[in-house]
N, C-alpha and C positions, 0 to 999 in steps of 0.2 A: 663788441666783446673781444677779450684779449686772451682768456684762458679757458680751455675746454678740457673735459674729461670724457674719455671714450672707453666704456667696458667692452670687452671683446675686441679691443683695438688691434690685435694681432692676427685677426681672422681675415677672411676674404673681404667682406664689405668694410669691416672695421679698419683694416690697414689702408684701404683705398681712401676712406674718409680721413683718416689721420693725416696721410699725405696731402690731401686736398686742403685741410685746415692749416697745416704748417706752411704750405706754399703761400697762404694768404696772411701770413705773419702771426698766427696764433701759436701760443704756447699749449702743448697737449700733454695730458697725462694719460697714459695707457694702462688700464687694469685688465690683466688677462692671465689665466692659470696655464695657458699654452697646452691645454688638452687637445684642442682641435686647431688652435692658432699656431703661428710659427714666427720666430724672430726674423726668418728669411723674408717674410712678407714685408717687413719694415726696413729692410736694408737700404732702400732708396730715399728714406724720409730723413730730413735734416736732424741730426743729433742734437744740436744746440737748441732745438726748439721741441724736443720730445722727451719725456721720461717714461721708461716702461717699467711697471711693477708686476712681478709674477706673484699672483695672489688669487685666492679662491673669493670671488666676488660675493658669495653667499654669506660671508662672515662680516657682518655690519661692523662690529667693533674693530676688526682688523683694517677695514677700508676707510673708515671715517675720516682719518687724518687727510687723505688725498683730496677729500671733498671741499676743504677749506679754501676760501677765496676763489671758487670756480664760478665762472660766469654761466656756463651752460654744460649739462651732462647729456651725452648721447649714449643711451643704454641699448647696446647691441648684443651683449653677452647672453647666449643661449645654446642649448642643445638643439640642432636642427636637422632636417631631413627626413623624408618619407620612410626610409628603410630603418632608421633609428627609432622613429616613432612607432613603427610596427614591431620592431624587435624588442624595444624596452619602453613601452608606453608609460609606466609608472615612473621610471627614472626620469624621463623626458618632462613629464608633468611636473614631478616634485622639484626638479632641478631649476626649471625655468621660473616656476612661481616663487621659490625661495630666493632666487637671484633678483628678480624684480622687487620683491618686498625689502630685501636688503638694500638695494640701491635707494629706493624711496625713503627708507628710514634714515639712510646716511644723508640724503639730500635735505630732509627735515631737520636733522640734528645740526648740520652744517650751515643751514640758511640758504642753500642753493635755490635760486628763484626760477630756474628754467630747465626743463627736462624734455628731451626728445625720445620717445619710446619706439623702438623697432618692433612693429607688429608684421603681420603677414596676410596675404590674400587667403591663407588657409583658414581664416576666421569665417570666410563666406560659405565654405563647404560647397555642397551641390545646390544650386539656384537656378530658377528658370530665367532670371534676369541676366542678360549679358548684351553690352558691357554692363558691369556692376558699379553703382555709385556707392558712396559711404553710407547711405541711409538704407541699403538693402538689408533685410532681416538675415542675422548670422546663424549658421547652423553647422559648425565645424565638425567633422567626422573623425579626425585624428587627435591624438593626445597633444601633438604640437599645437594643432589649432586651438584646442581647448586651453592650453597653457598661455597662449597669446591673447585669447579674448578675456582670460582671467587677469592677465597683466594689464590690459586696457582698463578694465574695471578698477584695479588697484590704483592706477595712475589718476583716474577721475576721482576716486574717493580721497586721495591724498591732496589733490588740487582743492577740493571743497573744504577739507579740514584744515589743511596747513598753508594754503595759498600758493603752492608751487605751480607755476605756470607751465602746464603740460601740453604738448603736442604729440599726435600719434601718426606715425607713418605706416602705411600698409604696402609693403613692397609686393610686386608681381614678377616672379620668376627672374630674378636678377642673375645675370651670368657675366663671365669675362675672365681677364687674366687674374691668377692667384686662387681661383676656385678650385677646390679639391676634387679629383676624380676617383679618389680611393674608394669611397662608400657607394658609388654609383647612384646617389641620391638625386643628383642634378644631371639632367638629361643632356645639356650642351657639353659639359666637359666629358661625360661618359661616352657620347658619340664621337667626340674629337679624339679621345684617347684610343678608342677602338680604331679609328682610321689610321692613327699613326702606328699602332701595333698590328695592323693588317688583320684585324678581326671583324667579324659581322657587326652590324648595328642592330641592337636589339630593341624592337618596338613592341610595347605591351598592348595587346588587343589589336585592333584594326589600325591604330595610329590615327583615328579621326578625332581623338580627344584634343582640345585646343587649349593654348596658353598664351599669355602676354609676355613675350620674352623682352627683358629690359636690360640694356647694357650697363655695365657697372658705372661708368662715367655719368650717365643720366640719373641713376639712382643716387649717387653721391651728390650731384648738383641739387636735386630735389631735397635731399636730407639737409643740406646746407641752408637752403631757402627756408625750410620749415624752422631751422634752429635760429635764424637771424631775423625772423618776422617779429615785430614789436607789438602786435595787437591779435585779438581774437583767439586767446588761448583756450585750451580745452577742445580744440578742433582735431579732425581726423582727416588725413589726406592719403588718397591713392596715388602711388608712384609707380607708374608703368608706361605704356606707349599708346594704348588704346587700339592696338592692332592684334587681331586674333590669328593665330598660326596653328595649324595642326602639327602634331608630333611627326607624322609621316612626312609632311612637307618640310619640316626642319630637317629630318634625316637626309632627304633629297638635296636640300639646299647645301648641307654641309658636304655631301658628296660632291656636288657641283663646285663649290668654293675650293675644295682641296683637291679637285680633279682626281678623285679616287673612284675605284670600281669595287669597293667592298660590298658584299651582299647585305641586304636588309632582311632580317629574319623576325618573324612575328611570333610572340609568346602569349601566355595568358595574361589577362588584365590584372593590374595590381589590386591588392585588397582595398586601398582606399582610392577608389576610382572617381575622379571628377571628370565630367564629359566636356564642360566648357568653363573657361575662365578668361576674362578680359576686363581691363580697367576702364572705367569712366574717369577720365582725368580732367574734366571740365573744371572741377573745383580748384585743383592744383594750378591750372592754367590761369584762372581768373583772379585767385587770391595771391598766389605766389609768383606769377610770371613764369611758372615752370613750363618748359617745352622740350621734350626729348628730341635729341639732334642725331643719333646714331642708328642707322637702319640695321635690320637684323643681318643682312648680308656683310655690311661692314663690320658689324660686332663680331660676327663669326670669323671673318678674316683675321682681325686683330687677336682674337681668342685663340685660334688655330696657330698663329705665329708664335705666341707666347708658349703654348703647349710644345709645339715643335722644337723650339730653341731649348726649353727646359728638358725635354726628353733626350735630345742628342747631347746635351751637356752632361746628363746623368750617364749616358752610355759611354761617353769619352773619359769618364772618371772611373769607370769600372775596369 
């Protein structure tokens, strides 16, 4: 493939994917309304291989022209985050479903043959199976999870009806440089920003809830592998590490890595509480050759350095 389109390409995951694709010689079109994304995220990307269009992806008629002669579409655009889903459930649901429908209609009209849909481990909800493989029954408990499972069904329906070769990626707690700490929806940047600003690390509940923390570079490589596979479309892949870490252990690790003495404060559990979450990545390993290579400690170090430099850069400009 030589030409890709990335929706949500100015966001955290999207911008890292765009950079990865352009570094491999692809021409990339980025569609993003910059509501949560930022042009700052794309400042390291080669301009001669990237075109950025500030546009609302929900409007099929407006975006259709950019889907012409595209080899693969990576659909990442979405409203995301536990806090946003809790505060604005209907907005999250409506926006994400409309966006996915619009992208699928554009792919069908333009004759795009390959689509990678960015789903989430949120579709699994609370389950007794852990690690969880792609065949575990789905029971999302947030509007974000519901929007993602609806998007998956939409994709499969369009594949059957129009022949679009669809692959679905379910990400597990991706973190790393460029992730926003503003909304406090993502625990790694929230903890790190609190360390830098000398504030306590807030742990919801006892902190024994577990997650599979996936460094951004591994998530991007997994996404690329899914997008370049030439067989078995209609498949779903977990992209994680297969390693279960409690939130309390994460907080302690971040304090250790940053050599900080910030206190850890426990507060009440979140409304959408999932006790355990960890990916079974055996399918991605066997079918894609996917193998995560960044440990949590090294990923936290890299993320901390990014946030530290960004923070001091902002302070020096004030």
